[in-house]
VMD Tcl script that draws the C-alpha trace (Angstrom):
set ca {
  {82.85 18.95 24.13}
  {83.48 16.68 27.08}
  {82.62 13.02 26.64}
  {83.00 10.22 29.12}
  {82.93 6.48 28.44}
  {82.89 3.68 31.03}
  {83.87 0.07 30.41}
  {84.01 -3.17 32.33}
  {80.65 -3.77 33.99}
  {79.09 -7.19 34.21}
  {77.90 -10.01 36.41}
  {80.13 -11.22 39.23}
  {79.61 -13.57 42.16}
  {79.71 -12.31 45.75}
  {83.29 -12.08 46.92}
  {84.53 -11.58 43.40}
  {86.37 -8.69 41.78}
  {85.79 -6.40 38.85}
  {87.65 -3.46 37.35}
  {85.88 -0.56 35.67}
  {87.63 1.84 33.32}
  {86.73 5.37 32.35}
  {88.09 7.28 29.39}
  {87.14 10.95 29.15}
  {87.86 13.17 26.15}
  {87.75 16.88 25.49}
  {89.55 17.77 28.74}
  {93.05 18.32 30.05}
  {92.95 14.98 31.84}
  {96.15 15.40 33.85}
  {94.69 18.44 35.65}
  {91.27 16.99 36.25}
  {89.59 15.58 39.34}
  {87.68 12.43 38.40}
  {84.99 10.61 40.39}
  {83.01 7.39 40.43}
  {79.36 7.27 41.43}
  {76.75 4.55 41.55}
  {72.98 4.49 41.48}
  {70.31 1.94 42.26}
  {66.90 2.53 40.64}
  {64.71 4.57 42.95}
  {67.62 5.83 45.03}
  {69.87 8.86 44.85}
  {73.20 8.68 43.07}
  {75.96 7.93 45.60}
  {79.56 9.00 45.24}
  {81.89 6.00 45.49}
  {85.06 8.04 45.52}
  {87.27 10.47 43.66}
  {90.87 10.93 42.59}
  {92.82 14.14 42.27}
  {95.24 15.06 39.48}
  {98.26 13.75 41.39}
  {96.56 10.58 42.58}
  {95.17 11.45 46.00}
  {91.99 9.48 46.57}
  {89.00 9.38 48.84}
  {86.49 6.53 49.01}
  {83.06 6.32 50.62}
  {82.88 4.45 53.95}
  {80.66 1.80 52.36}
  {83.44 0.73 49.98}
  {86.61 1.75 51.82}
  {89.06 -1.12 52.02}
  {87.32 -2.99 49.17}
  {87.35 -0.48 46.30}
  {90.27 1.59 45.07}
  {90.57 4.32 42.45}
  {93.62 4.90 40.30}
  {94.53 6.77 37.16}
  {96.92 6.58 34.24}
  {97.68 10.09 33.02}
  {99.45 8.73 29.94}
  {96.46 6.69 28.82}
  {93.92 9.27 30.07}
  {92.12 6.55 31.99}
  {90.64 6.22 35.45}
  {90.09 2.84 37.07}
  {87.79 1.56 39.79}
  {89.08 -1.69 41.23}
  {86.34 -3.46 43.16}
  {87.20 -6.39 45.41}
  {85.15 -8.54 47.77}
  {81.97 -7.47 46.00}
  {78.67 -7.76 47.81}
  {75.10 -7.98 46.47}
  {74.49 -4.47 47.78}
  {77.17 -3.19 45.39}
  {74.79 -3.95 42.53}
  {74.16 -0.67 40.73}
  {74.84 1.35 37.62}
  {78.30 2.83 37.98}
  {79.04 6.24 36.51}
  {82.29 8.04 35.89}
  {82.31 11.81 36.18}
  {84.59 14.67 35.24}
  {84.32 16.89 38.31}
  {83.83 20.48 37.23}
  {81.78 23.57 37.83}
  {78.95 24.33 37.41}
  {78.14 20.67 36.80}
  {79.93 17.39 36.29}
  {80.19 15.67 32.93}
  {78.86 12.12 33.10}
  {79.31 8.91 31.25}
  {76.42 6.70 30.23}
  {77.02 4.29 33.09}
  {77.84 0.62 33.23}
  {75.83 -2.03 35.05}
  {77.47 -4.06 37.81}
  {75.47 -6.98 39.17}
  {76.69 -9.01 42.12}
  {74.76 -12.23 42.39}
  {75.26 -15.96 42.74}
}
mol new
graphics top color blue
foreach p $ca { graphics top sphere $p radius 0.5 }
foreach p [lrange $ca 0 end-1] q [lrange $ca 1 end] { graphics top cylinder $p $q radius 0.2 }
display resetview
């Protein structure tokens, strides 16, 4: 059974930084595409970016240049480094194991950007 756990959310001031971590289990992590999403209540879940097994990444235009995704295949962990945070980045952030027919999701972690 695939399980996904996110860590690292919290309150941060505009312009600040935060790093989220994601630890999945029940998968062959080194072969797996992983993704980060975020969701604001009342809006659709938005993909922030993803990372392939060998580290190739793609980030959404709204976060490109501010957010970066990385992975540690020894520690089976994916990271979302968020810099220069803005109030509009406030959301619940979810980590996903990308697979067919449907992704496996974590429970989400709240990120609030506010002064």
